[in-house]
C-alpha positions in Angstrom: 17.5 138.0 72.1 14.3 138.9 70.3 14.5 141.5 67.5 11.4 143.5 67.0 12.7 145.9 64.4 10.8 144.1 61.6 7.6 145.1 63.2 8.1 148.8 62.9 6.6 149.2 59.4 3.7 146.7 59.6 0.7 148.9 60.3 -2.5 148.6 58.4 -6.3 149.0 58.6 -6.5 145.3 59.5 -4.1 145.8 62.4 -6.2 148.8 63.7 -9.3 146.7 63.6 -7.6 143.9 65.4 -6.5 146.1 68.2 -9.9 147.8 68.5 -11.3 144.3 69.1 -8.6 143.5 71.7 -9.2 146.9 73.5 -12.9 146.2 73.6 -12.2 142.9 75.2 -10.0 144.7 77.8 -12.9 147.2 78.6 -15.2 144.3 79.3 -12.7 142.8 81.6 -11.8 145.8 83.7 -12.7 144.0 86.9 -9.9 141.4 86.9 -10.0 138.3 89.0 -7.5 138.9 91.8 -5.7 135.7 90.9 -5.5 136.8 87.2 -4.3 140.3 88.2 -1.5 138.8 90.2 -0.5 136.6 87.3 -0.6 139.5 84.9 1.5 141.7 87.3 4.2 139.0 87.5 4.1 138.2 83.8 4.0 141.7 82.5 6.7 142.9 84.9 9.0 140.1 83.9 8.3 140.7 80.2 9.1 144.4 80.6 12.3 143.7 82.6 13.4 141.2 79.9 13.6 144.2 77.5 14.6 147.0 80.0 17.7 145.2 81.1 19.1 145.7 77.6 19.1 149.4 78.6 20.6 148.6 82.0 17.5 149.2 84.1 14.3 147.4 85.4 11.0 148.0 87.2 9.8 146.6 90.5 6.2 147.9 90.6 4.5 148.0 87.2 1.9 150.7 88.1 4.4 152.9 90.1 7.6 152.7 87.9 5.8 153.8 84.7 4.0 156.8 86.3 6.6 159.4 85.2 6.6 158.0 81.6 10.5 157.8 81.4 10.8 154.0 81.7 7.7 153.6 79.5 9.4 155.6 76.7 12.6 153.7 77.3 10.8 150.4 77.0 9.2 151.4 73.7 12.6 152.5 72.3 14.1 149.2 73.2 11.4 146.9 71.8 10.8 149.1 68.6 14.4 150.0 67.9 13.3 153.6 67.2 14.0 156.9 69.0 11.0 158.6 70.7 10.8 162.4 71.3 13.1 163.7 74.0 11.3 163.2 77.4 10.7 166.0 79.9 12.9 165.7 83.0 10.7 167.7 85.4 9.0 166.2 88.4 5.7 167.9 88.1 2.5 166.1 87.1 2.3 167.9 83.8 5.8 166.7 82.9 4.8 163.1 83.7 1.5 163.4 81.7 3.4 164.8 78.7 5.9 161.9 78.8 3.2 159.3 79.0 1.3 161.0 76.1 4.5 160.8 74.1 4.6 157.1 74.7 0.8 156.6 74.0 1.2 158.7 70.8 4.0 156.4 69.7 1.9 153.4 70.3 -1.0 154.9 68.4 1.4 155.7 65.5 2.0 151.9 65.1 -1.7 151.4 64.2 -2.9 150.7 67.7 -6.2 152.4 68.8 -6.1 152.9 72.6 -9.6 152.9 74.1 -10.2 154.2 77.7 -6.5 154.4 78.4 -5.3 158.0 79.1 -2.1 159.5 80.4 -3.8 160.7 83.6 -4.7 157.1 84.7 -1.1 155.9 84.1 0.3 158.9 86.0 -2.2 158.2 88.8 -0.9 154.6 89.1 -4.2 153.0 87.9 -3.2 149.3 88.0 -6.0 148.1 85.6 -5.2 150.8 83.0 -1.4 150.2 83.3 -1.8 146.4 82.9 -4.1 147.1 79.9 -1.5 149.4 78.3 1.3 146.9 78.8 -1.0 144.2 77.3 -1.6 146.4 74.3 2.2 146.9 73.9 2.8 143.1 74.2 0.1 142.5 71.6 1.6 145.0 69.2 5.3 144.2 69.5 5.4 140.6 70.6 2.3 138.8 69.2 1.0 140.8 66.2 3.7 139.5 63.9 3.0 135.9 64.7 1.1 134.4 61.7 0.7 130.8 60.7 -1.1 130.1 57.4 -2.6 133.6 57.3 -4.3 133.4 60.7 -4.6 136.2 63.2 -1.9 136.7 65.8 -3.7 134.8 68.6 -4.9 132.0 66.3 -1.5 131.8 64.7 0.3 131.5 68.1 -2.2 128.8 69.1 -1.8 126.9 65.8 2.0 127.1 66.2 1.7 125.6 69.7 -0.6 122.9 68.5 1.7 121.8 65.7 4.9 121.9 67.8 3.3 119.8 70.6 1.2 117.4 68.5 3.6 114.5 68.7 3.7 114.5 72.5 1.5 112.3 74.7 -0.8 114.0 77.3 -0.5 117.3 75.5 -3.6 118.8 73.8 -3.3 122.6 73.4 -6.8 124.1 72.8 -6.4 127.5 74.5 -4.2 129.7 76.5 -5.4 128.9 80.0 -6.2 125.3 81.3 -4.3 123.6 78.5 -1.1 124.8 80.2 -1.9 124.0 83.8 -0.1 120.7 84.0 3.1 122.2 82.6 3.6 119.5 79.9 2.8 121.9 77.1 5.7 124.2 78.2 8.1 121.2 78.4 6.9 119.9 75.1 7.7 123.2 73.4 11.2 123.2 74.8 11.8 119.5 74.0 10.6 120.0 70.4 13.3 122.6 69.7 16.0 121.6 72.3 15.6 117.9 73.2 18.9 118.1 74.9 17.4 120.3 77.7 14.4 118.2 78.7 13.9 114.6 79.6 10.2 114.6 78.5 9.6 110.9 79.2 10.4 111.4 82.9 7.6 114.0 83.4 4.3 113.0 85.0 0.9 114.6 84.2 -0.1 114.3 87.9 2.8 116.5 89.0 2.1 119.9 87.4 4.2 122.0 89.9 7.3 120.0 89.1 6.6 120.2 85.4 6.0 123.9 85.4 9.1 124.7 87.5 11.2 122.5 85.3 10.1 124.3 82.2 10.4 127.8 83.7 13.9 127.1 85.1 15.2 125.6 81.9 13.8 128.5 79.9 15.4 131.1 82.2 18.7 129.3 82.3 19.2 128.2 78.7 16.7 130.2 76.6 17.1 133.6 78.2 13.4 133.7 79.0 12.8 135.2 82.4 10.5 133.5 84.8 7.2 135.3 84.5 4.9 133.1 86.6 5.1 130.9 89.7 4.0 127.3 89.2 1.8 127.6 92.4 -0.1 130.6 91.0 -1.0 128.6 87.8 -1.9 125.4 89.6 -3.8 127.1 92.3 -6.1 128.9 89.8 -9.1 127.2 88.3 -8.5 129.0 85.0 -5.0 130.7 84.6 -5.0 134.2 83.1 -5.0 133.9 79.3 -3.0 137.1 78.7 -0.3 136.0 81.1 0.0 132.6 79.4 0.0 134.2 75.9 2.7 136.6 76.9 4.8 133.8 78.4 4.3 131.5 75.3 5.1 134.4 72.9 8.5 134.6 74.5 9.0 130.9 73.7 7.8 131.6 70.1 10.3 134.4 69.6 13.0 132.4 71.3 12.5 129.6 68.7 11.6 131.8 65.8 15.2 131.5 64.6 14.8 127.7 64.6 11.5 128.2 62.6 13.5 130.2 60.0 16.1 127.5 59.9 13.4 124.9 59.4 12.0 126.9 56.5 15.5 127.3 55.0 16.2 123.6 55.5 12.9 122.7 53.8 13.8 124.8 50.8 17.3 123.2 50.6 15.7 119.7 51.0 13.4 120.5 48.1 16.2 121.7 45.9 18.5 118.8 46.8 15.7 116.3 46.3 15.2 117.6 42.8 18.9 117.6 42.2 19.3 114.0 43.5 16.5 112.8 41.3 18.0 114.5 38.3 21.4 113.0 39.1 19.9 109.5 39.4 18.3 110.0 36.0 21.6 111.2 34.6 23.4 108.1 36.0 20.6 105.8 34.7 21.0 107.4 31.2 24.8 107.1 31.3 24.6 103.5 32.3 21.9 102.6 29.7 23.8 104.5 27.0 27.1 102.8 27.9 25.5 99.4 27.9 23.8 100.0 24.6 26.9 101.4 23.0 29.0 98.5 24.4 26.5 96.0 22.9 26.7 97.7 19.6 30.5 97.8 19.9 30.6 94.0 20.5 28.0 93.2 17.8 29.5 95.2 14.9 32.8 93.2 14.7 30.7 90.0 14.6 28.6 91.5 11.8 31.7 92.6 10.0 33.4 89.2 10.3 33.8 87.8 6.7 35.5 84.5 7.6 34.6 82.2 4.8 33.2 78.7 5.4 33.9 75.6 3.3 30.4 74.2 2.9 26.9 75.5 2.3 25.8 73.9 5.6 28.3 75.9 7.5 27.1 79.1 5.9 23.5 78.2 6.6 24.4 77.8 10.3 25.8 81.3 10.2 22.5 82.4 8.6 20.6 80.8 11.4 22.7 82.6 14.0 22.0 85.9 12.2 18.2 85.1 12.2 18.4 84.5 16.0 20.2 87.8 16.4 17.4 89.6 14.4 14.5 88.0 16.3 15.9 87.4 19.8 18.8 89.7 20.6 18.1 92.9 18.7 14.4 93.6 19.6 15.2 94.3 23.3 17.9 96.7 22.2 15.5 98.5 20.0 13.3 99.0 23.1 16.3 100.2 25.1 17.2 102.7 22.4 13.6 104.1 22.4 13.6 104.2 26.2 16.9 106.0 26.2 15.6 108.8 24.0 12.5 109.1 26.2 14.5 109.3 29.4 16.8 111.9 27.8 13.9 114.1 26.8 12.1 113.7 30.2 15.4 114.6 32.0 15.9 117.7 29.9 12.3 118.8 30.5 12.7 118.3 34.3 16.0 120.3 34.3 14.3 123.2 32.4 11.3 123.1 34.8 13.6 123.2 37.9 15.8 126.0 36.3 18.8 123.7 36.1 21.3 123.7 33.2 20.7 121.3 30.4 22.1 117.8 30.8 25.1 117.1 28.6 26.0 113.4 28.5 29.5 112.2 28.6 31.5 112.4 25.4 30.3 109.8 23.0 27.0 109.2 24.8 24.8 111.8 23.2 21.6 110.7 21.6 23.1 111.6 18.3 26.1 109.4 19.1 23.8 106.5 19.8 21.8 107.1 16.7 25.1 107.2 14.7 26.3 103.9 16.3 22.8 102.4 15.6 23.0 103.5 12.0 26.4 101.9 11.7 25.0 98.7 13.3 22.2 98.6 10.8 24.6 99.1 7.9 26.7 96.3 9.2 23.6 94.1 9.4 22.7 94.8 5.8 26.2 94.1 4.6 26.4 90.9 6.7 23.1 89.5 5.4 24.1 90.3 1.8 27.4 88.6 2.3 25.8 85.5 3.8 23.5 85.2 0.8 26.3 85.8 -1.7 28.5 83.2 0.1 25.8 80.6 0.0 25.4 81.2 -3.7 29.2 81.0 -4.2 29.5 77.8 -2.2 26.6 76.3 -4.1 28.4 77.2 -7.3 31.7 75.8 -6.0 30.1 72.5 -4.9 28.4 72.1 -8.3 31.7 72.9 -10.2 33.7 70.6 -8.0 31.2 67.7 -8.6 31.3 68.4 -12.3 35.1 68.5 -12.3 35.4 65.2 -10.5 32.8 63.6 -12.8 34.5 64.7 -16.0 37.9 63.8 -14.6 36.7 60.3 -13.7 35.3 59.8 -17.2 38.6 61.1 -18.7 40.8 59.0 -16.5 38.7 56.0 -17.3 39.2 56.7 -21.0 42.9 57.2 -20.7 43.4 54.1 -18.7 45.8 51.8 -20.7 46.3 54.3 -23.6 49.9 54.8 -22.9 50.6 51.0 -23.0 48.7 50.7 -26.2 50.6 53.6 -27.9 54.0 52.2 -26.8 53.6 48.6 -28.0 55.7 47.3 -31.0 53.1 45.0 -32.5 53.4 46.3 -36.0 57.0 45.0 -36.4 55.8 41.4 -36.7 52.4 42.0 -38.3 51.4 41.4 -41.9 50.7 44.1 -44.3 47.0 43.8 -43.6 47.6 43.8 -39.9 49.8 46.9 -40.3 47.2 48.6 -42.4 44.7 47.7 -39.7 46.9 49.1 -37.1 47.3 52.3 -39.0 43.6 52.6 -39.4 43.1 51.9 -35.8 45.6 54.6 -35.0 43.7 57.0 -37.2 40.5 56.2 -35.3 42.4 56.7 -32.0 43.5 60.1 -33.2 39.9 60.9 -33.9 38.9 59.7 -30.5 41.8 61.7 -29.0 40.7 64.9 -30.8 37.1 64.3 -29.6 38.4 64.1 -26.0 40.3 67.4 -26.4 37.1 69.4 -25.5 36.7 67.4 -22.3 40.3 68.1 -21.2 39.8 71.8 -21.9 36.6 71.7 -19.9 38.4 70.0 -17.0 41.1 72.7 -17.0 38.5 75.5 -17.3 36.5 74.2 -14.4 39.7 73.9 -12.3 40.6 77.5 -13.2 37.2 78.7 -12.1 37.4 76.8 -8.8 40.7 78.5 -8.2 39.3 81.9 -9.0 36.3 81.3 -6.7 38.7 80.3 -3.9 37.5 76.7 -3.5 38.7 75.3 -0.2 40.1 72.0 -1.8 41.8 73.8 -4.7 45.1 72.0 -4.0 43.7 68.5 -4.7 41.8 69.8 -7.8 45.0 71.4 -9.1 47.0 68.2 -8.5 44.4 66.1 -10.4 44.1 68.6 -13.2 47.8 68.8 -13.6 48.1 65.0 -13.7 45.4 64.9 -16.4 47.2 67.6 -18.5 50.6 66.0 -18.1 49.2 62.7 -19.2 47.4 64.4 -22.1 50.7 65.8 -23.3 52.3 62.4 -23.0 49.4 60.8 -25.0 49.8 63.4 -27.7 53.5 62.8 -28.0 53.1 59.0 -28.0 50.3 59.3 -30.6 52.5 61.3 -32.9 55.4 58.8 -32.5 53.2 55.7 -33.2 51.7 57.4 -36.3 55.2 58.0 -37.8 56.1 54.4 -37.2 53.0 53.1 -38.8 53.3 55.4 -41.8 56.9 54.1 -42.4 55.5 50.6 -42.5 52.4 51.5 -44.5 54.4 51.6 -47.8 54.9 47.8 -47.4 51.3 47.1 -46.5 48.3 47.3 -48.9 45.3 45.6 -47.5 42.8 47.5 -45.6 39.5 46.6 -44.3 37.4 49.6 -45.3 34.3 48.3 -43.6 36.1 48.1 -40.2 37.6 51.5 -40.9 34.2 53.0 -41.7 32.8 51.3 -38.6 35.5 52.7 -36.4 35.2 56.2 -37.9 31.4 56.3 -37.3 31.3 54.5 -34.0 33.9 56.7 -32.3 32.0 60.0 -32.7 28.7 58.3 -32.0 30.2 56.7 -28.9 31.6 60.1 -27.9 28.2 61.7 -28.5 26.5 59.1 -26.3 29.0 59.7 -23.5 28.4 63.4 -23.8 24.7 62.9 -23.8 25.0 60.7 -20.7 27.1 63.4 -19.0 24.4 66.0 -19.9 21.6 63.7 -18.6 23.5 63.3 -15.3 24.5 66.9 -15.1 23.5 68.8 -11.9 21.5 72.0 -12.3 20.8 75.0 -10.1 17.9 77.3 -10.9 16.2 80.2 -9.0 13.0 80.8 -10.9 10.4 79.2 -13.1 11.9 80.7 -16.3 15.2 79.0 -15.7 13.8 75.5 -15.2 11.5 76.0 -18.1 14.5 76.8 -20.2 16.2 73.5 -19.1 13.0 71.6 -19.9 12.9 73.1 -23.3 16.5 72.2 -24.0 15.8 68.6 -22.8 12.8 68.4 -25.1 15.0 69.5 -28.0 17.5 66.8 -27.0 14.8 64.2 -27.0 13.8 65.3 -30.5 17.3 64.4 -31.8 17.0 60.8 -30.5 15.3 59.3 -33.6 18.2 60.5 -35.8 20.7 59.3 -33.3 19.0 55.9 -33.3 19.2 55.7 -37.1 23.0 56.4 -36.8 23.3 53.6 -34.3 21.4 51.2 -36.6 23.6 52.3 -39.5 26.8 51.6 -37.5 25.4 48.2 -36.5 24.6 47.5 -40.2 28.3 48.1 -41.0 29.3 45.4 -38.6 26.5 43.2 -40.0 27.9 43.7 -43.5 31.4 42.7 -42.3 30.0 39.5 -40.9 28.0 38.9 -44.1 31.0 39.4 -46.4 33.2 37.3 -44.2 30.6 34.6 -44.1 30.0 34.8 -47.9 33.7 34.7 -48.7 34.7 32.2 -46.0 36.9 34.7 -44.3 38.0 33.9 -40.7 37.9 36.9 -38.6 40.7 37.2 -36.1 38.4 38.7 -33.5 37.5 42.3 -32.6 37.6 45.2 -35.1 41.3 46.1 -35.4 40.5 49.8 -35.8 38.5 50.4 -32.7 37.7 49.0 -29.3 34.1 50.1 -29.6 32.0 47.1 -30.0 28.4 46.9 -31.2 27.6 45.5 -27.8 29.1 48.5 -26.0 27.2 50.9 -28.3 23.9 49.1 -27.5 24.7 49.0 -23.8 25.4 52.8 -23.7 22.4 53.5 -25.8 20.2 51.5 -23.4 21.7 53.4 -20.4 21.2 56.7 -22.1 17.6 55.9 -22.9 17.0 54.9 -19.3 18.4 58.2 -18.2 16.0 60.2 -20.2 12.9 59.5 -18.0 15.0 60.0 -15.0 16.0 63.5 -16.3 12.3 64.1 -17.0 11.4 63.3 -13.4 14.2 65.5 -12.0 13.2 68.5 -14.2 9.6 68.0 -13.2 10.5 67.9 -9.5 12.5 71.1 -9.9 9.5 72.7 -11.7 7.3 71.8 -8.8 9.8 73.3 -6.4 10.0 76.5 -8.4 6.1 76.6 -8.5 6.1 76.2 -4.7 8.7 79.0 -4.4 6.6 81.2 -6.5 3.7 80.5 -4.2 5.9 81.5 -1.3 6.7 84.7 -3.1 3.1 85.5 -3.7 2.1 84.7 0.0 4.9 86.9 1.3 4.0 89.7 -1.2 0.3 89.6 -0.2 1.1 90.0 3.5 3.9 92.5 2.8 1.7 94.7 0.7 -1.0 94.7 3.5 1.6 95.4 6.3 3.4 98.1 4.2 0.1 99.9 3.5 -0.9 99.6 7.2 2.4 101.1 8.4 2.2 103.9 5.9 -1.4 104.7 6.9 -0.6 104.6 10.6 2.5 106.9 10.1 0.2 109.4 8.4 -2.5 109.0 11.0 -0.1 109.5 14.0 1.1 112.7 12.3 -2.5 114.0 12.1 -3.3 112.9 15.7 -0.2 114.7 17.1 -1.6 118.0 15.6 -5.3 117.6 16.0 -5.5 116.1 19.6 -8.3 117.5 21.7 -9.4 117.1 25.4 -7.3 117.4 28.5 -3.6 116.4 28.4 -4.5 113.3 30.5 -7.3 112.4 28.0 -4.8 112.9 25.2 -2.3 110.7 27.0 -4.9 108.0 27.6 -6.0 108.1 24.0 -2.4 107.9 22.7 -1.7 104.9 25.0 -4.9 103.2 23.8 -3.8 104.0 20.2 -0.4 102.5 21.0 -2.0 99.3 22.3 -4.1 99.1 19.1 -0.9 99.4 17.1 0.8 96.7 19.2 -2.1 94.4 18.6 -1.0 94.4 15.0 2.2 92.6 16.1 0.9 89.1 15.2 0.7 90.3 11.5 4.3 91.4 11.7 5.3 88.0 13.2 3.3 86.2 10.5 5.2 88.2 7.8 8.5 87.3 9.6 7.4 83.6 9.4 6.8 83.9 5.7 10.1 85.6 5.3 11.9 82.8 7.1 10.3 80.2 4.7 11.5 82.3 1.8 15.0 82.4 3.1 15.0 78.7 3.9 14.0 78.1 0.3 16.9 80.3 -0.8 14.6 82.7 -2.7 16.4 85.9 -3.4 14.0 87.9 -5.5 10.2 88.7 -5.5 8.6 90.3 -8.5 5.2 90.5 -6.7 6.1 93.3 -4.3 8.4 96.2 -3.9 8.6 95.7 -0.1 11.5 93.9 1.5 11.5 92.6 5.1 14.2 95.0 6.0 12.2 98.0 4.8 9.1 96.8 6.7 11.1 96.2 9.9 12.5 99.7 9.7 9.1 101.2 9.1 7.6 99.2 12.0 10.3 100.4 14.3 9.8 104.0 13.2 6.1 103.8 13.8 6.6 102.5 17.3 9.2 105.1 18.0 7.0 107.9 16.7 4.1 106.9 18.9 6.4 106.7 22.0 7.8 110.1 21.2 4.3 111.6 20.9 3.3 110.1 24.2 6.5 111.4 25.8 5.7 114.9 24.4 2.3 114.9 26.1 3.9 113.6 29.3 6.4 116.5 29.2 3.5 118.9 28.7 1.9 117.5 31.8 5.1 117.9 33.7 5.4 121.5 32.4 1.8 122.3 33.3 2.1 120.8 36.8 5.5 122.2 37.6 4.9 125.7 36.2 1.3 126.1 37.3 -0.1 126.5 33.8 -3.8 126.0 33.5 -5.4 123.6 31.0 -7.0 126.5 29.3 -3.6 128.2 28.8 -2.2 125.0 27.3 -5.2 124.8 24.9 -4.7 128.4 23.9 -1.0 127.9 23.3 -1.6 124.7 21.4 -4.4 126.3 19.3 -2.1 129.3 18.5 0.8 127.1 17.6 -1.2 124.8 15.4 -2.9 127.8 13.7 0.4 129.2 12.5 2.0 125.7 11.8 0.6 125.7 8.2 2.7 122.8 7.0 2.0 120.7 10.1 5.7 120.2 10.6 5.6 120.6 14.4 7.8 123.7 14.3 7.3 127.4 13.4 9.6 129.4 11.3 10.7 132.9 12.5 7.9 134.8 10.8 5.3 132.3 11.8 6.5 132.5 15.4 6.3 136.3 15.3 2.7 136.1 14.1 1.9 133.7 16.9 3.4 136.0 19.5 1.4 138.9 18.1 -1.8 136.8 18.4 -1.0 136.3 22.1 -0.6 140.0 22.8 3.2 140.5 22.4 4.2 143.8 20.9 6.8 142.6 18.4 5.1 143.5 15.1 7.6 146.3 14.2 10.7 144.4 15.4 13.2 143.6 12.7 15.0 140.3 12.5 17.8 140.4 15.1 16.5 143.6 16.9 14.3 144.4 19.8 12.1 142.1 22.0 11.6 139.5 19.2 15.3 138.9 19.0 15.5 138.4 22.7 12.6 135.9 22.6 14.2 134.1 19.6 17.4 133.8 21.6 15.5 132.0 24.3 13.4 129.6 22.2 16.0 129.0 19.5 19.4 129.2 21.2 21.1 127.2 18.4 19.9 129.7 15.7 18.2 127.0 13.6 15.4 129.3 12.6 12.7 127.0 13.8 10.8 126.9 17.1 9.4 123.6 18.5 6.2 123.4 20.5 8.1 122.3 23.6 10.4 125.3 23.3 7.3 127.5 22.8 5.6 126.0 26.0 8.8 126.5 28.0 9.0 130.1 27.0 5.3 130.8 27.8 5.6 129.1 31.2 8.8 131.0 32.1 6.9 134.2 31.3 4.1 133.4 33.8 5.8 131.4 36.6 8.8 131.7 39.0 11.3 129.1 40.1 13.9 128.7 42.7 17.2 130.4 42.0 20.7 130.0 43.1 20.5 133.3 45.1 17.6 131.9 47.1 19.4 128.6 47.8 22.5 130.6 49.0 20.3 132.8 51.2 18.8 129.6 52.7 22.3 128.2 53.4 23.3 131.5 55.0 20.4 131.3 57.5 21.5 127.8 58.5 25.1 129.0 58.8 24.0 131.9 61.1 25.1 134.5 58.6 28.6 133.0 58.1 30.2 132.7 54.7 30.7 129.0 55.3 28.8 126.1 57.0 30.0 123.2 59.1 29.1 119.5 58.7 27.5 119.6 62.2 25.2 122.4 61.2 24.2 120.5 58.1 23.5 117.4 60.0 21.5 119.3 62.6 19.3 121.2 60.1 18.9 118.7 57.2 17.7 115.1 56.9 20.6 112.6 57.2 20.7 111.5 53.6 20.6 115.1 52.2 23.0 116.4 54.8 25.6 113.7 53.8 24.8 114.5 50.1 25.8 118.2 50.7 28.9 117.3 52.8 30.2 114.9 50.1 29.8 117.5 47.3 30.7 120.8 49.0 34.3 122.0 48.6 36.3 123.1 51.6 35.9 126.8 52.4 39.2 128.7 51.9 38.2 132.2 53.2 40.2 134.1 55.8 37.5 133.4 58.4 37.6 129.6 57.8 37.5 127.1 60.7 38.4 123.4 60.6 35.9 121.5 58.5 34.3 124.6 57.0 32.5 124.0 53.7 31.8 126.4 50.8 28.0 126.4 50.3 28.1 129.3 47.8 30.0 127.4 45.1 27.9 124.3 45.8 24.7 126.4 45.2 26.2 127.9 42.1 26.9 124.4 40.7 23.3 123.3 41.2 22.1 126.0 38.7 25.1 126.7 36.5 27.3 129.8 36.7 25.0 131.6 34.2 22.4 132.1 37.0 24.7 134.2 39.2 
């Protein structure tokens, strides 16, 4: 049934003017067309009876039954819900006039100005005046409250009809007379709200009587709308009566007004749910992206912390190449993901604030701070891994050099010791002459000198083996075995040497002759031969240098060595002269030499051969040192090239970081202009990427050349990478801040001028351009905007309340975004949990719960299922099967603090 109680208090000057115009229309239309009068009688009579039956009565003749004023007063009480003055029960004319006047006074009290309608005409049964009075009542209590988009009652009712029937074919509602003759408009209204009652597609435009009867019968049977007109009356009239049609249509409007309220409530819920669904999707996207990024970091850090040592330099260089691929291929996309994650998080929090939702709290371990912490750990692992690779390469180079040196010295020593044990164990002196024994003794003394000279080499071999063990050389076992064999053999040689010397000394007492020249030769040839072998070792010695100073030091040492060659050559000639003197004396005295020098195995030929070999090695050493000098000069050029580019890039990044700091504070123009300018600025920064790639290429050349220092620049590639990433991230954050300001402006209805005013005030008091205001600065800013907080003390009054809003964590600083959110909340309104609960209550027909069928009927399918999936079962005493608790659901949308 229609409830008109809400209309009781809605009287205004506009309403009076409207009814004056309507009454004037009635005066001009006193002479009704007979057909129209018939239609009005039927319609108005049916309309009156639809309300009088609530009081248990009705009328049969509209101009007769209202003459005494009793049923007229009863009708007004029913439709207004108010009590009228007590009627007079007398039968006299004066009693009737008084009752009718009471009714007309009540109508006038509702803001209706009655023109030309008096109590006497009604009491006399004047049909025209009675119909006019009823029409005035219908206008006031059934049509006046109809308003669509701030239109008048008639226009609002017409607009409502047009909107409801717009989707239907053959229906074009332009008025309240001929547009309704074919009956399709009535059927369309019913079908739009109750499609289960009308088979619209079966209706034909050329059968208006059937159409009208169908609509009237369905309305009477299912919608409690009495039949107010006959189809034949409407079809048989050229132009149906407008007032009759309006009265009939208004009944349809009020019958469906509940559905209109439900539609409005459904729209509000849809809007709230759409915002919530979008926010939930953003939360899910953030959680997934954060999980993926953290999982990638979790997988990568163990790889970077792996310190499994390799056996060769080539194996370590392969690891270095893998690390370079990680830096240039795998990591950059993750840097972008990290930046996008921060932007998505900030955008989501802004949307949640704008929609009056609680702030998003990511799952444990997925906060932006957690990701930044994991990222910091990753970068620390990167730095450690890179340093470890370089140190391992240096260690392996040192190991390979030491191993080569060990095997070279060991081979020379083993070659020298070959046959020495057999020589020391022979008994040749037992059958030798005195001279031969003396020769053997002298030979043994020369051998002892040779043995002592080789002591240094043995100690060097042992020291190198010890260093290889300390540096964890992978083939230490074979080195130790060979070294132990050499040491054991050296001990045996020492023992054998001592034993043979004792034997020779026992025999020496019986032997006198000694060939001093041979002895002198042997004594001088042995150290000279050892010197040549040492020189040949030095000339063949491998070297590793890392800068020009080191190679120049080697070249200087080599030049010093070459400067000793003339003296060495004189010693060689002197030794050869001794042998020549031996031959001269033997020839002069006819002495037959038995063969080689008995005191040494070093022959003049071997000395000359080694000397020639040593002299041939000198230019080879010169060439090798010159090549290394050229290499170091090339490396120095690489250092200078990298330093030149690094100094330019470093200065560029520093300048741009300072520039973006000024831009974020001094931006002018609309937010869209600022956003466009920032994105253009971002493109200009990205256009500098080829210079970064060029620097990366120089850095790769330096690493391939195993260059570990650079005195020409203080920049390292790692510092520049971090600076470049910080620059890109700063620009992206600045763009995101402007985008969030646009979101705030559009969502909160803040004008561009207000944003300018807020930005100007904020920047004015942000003296240090830090992007945040301290408490006193913020108070001064509020005072400049008209807030009366000048006398508030810290922690007291209005200023404390505002600080609690803009700085909930008590950091003592207020960001510009927090400042904008506060100012927007002061000037705009948003949906609340109470409003959403009230909307659900309308859909649930004032119940404390709602059923799935009601949700599916009133909401779009996807949002209805969304609510059903998330609403908890209702557990109240009035619960029915399947009842859902919409109150707790609405509370969860906004957080319990809203209720």
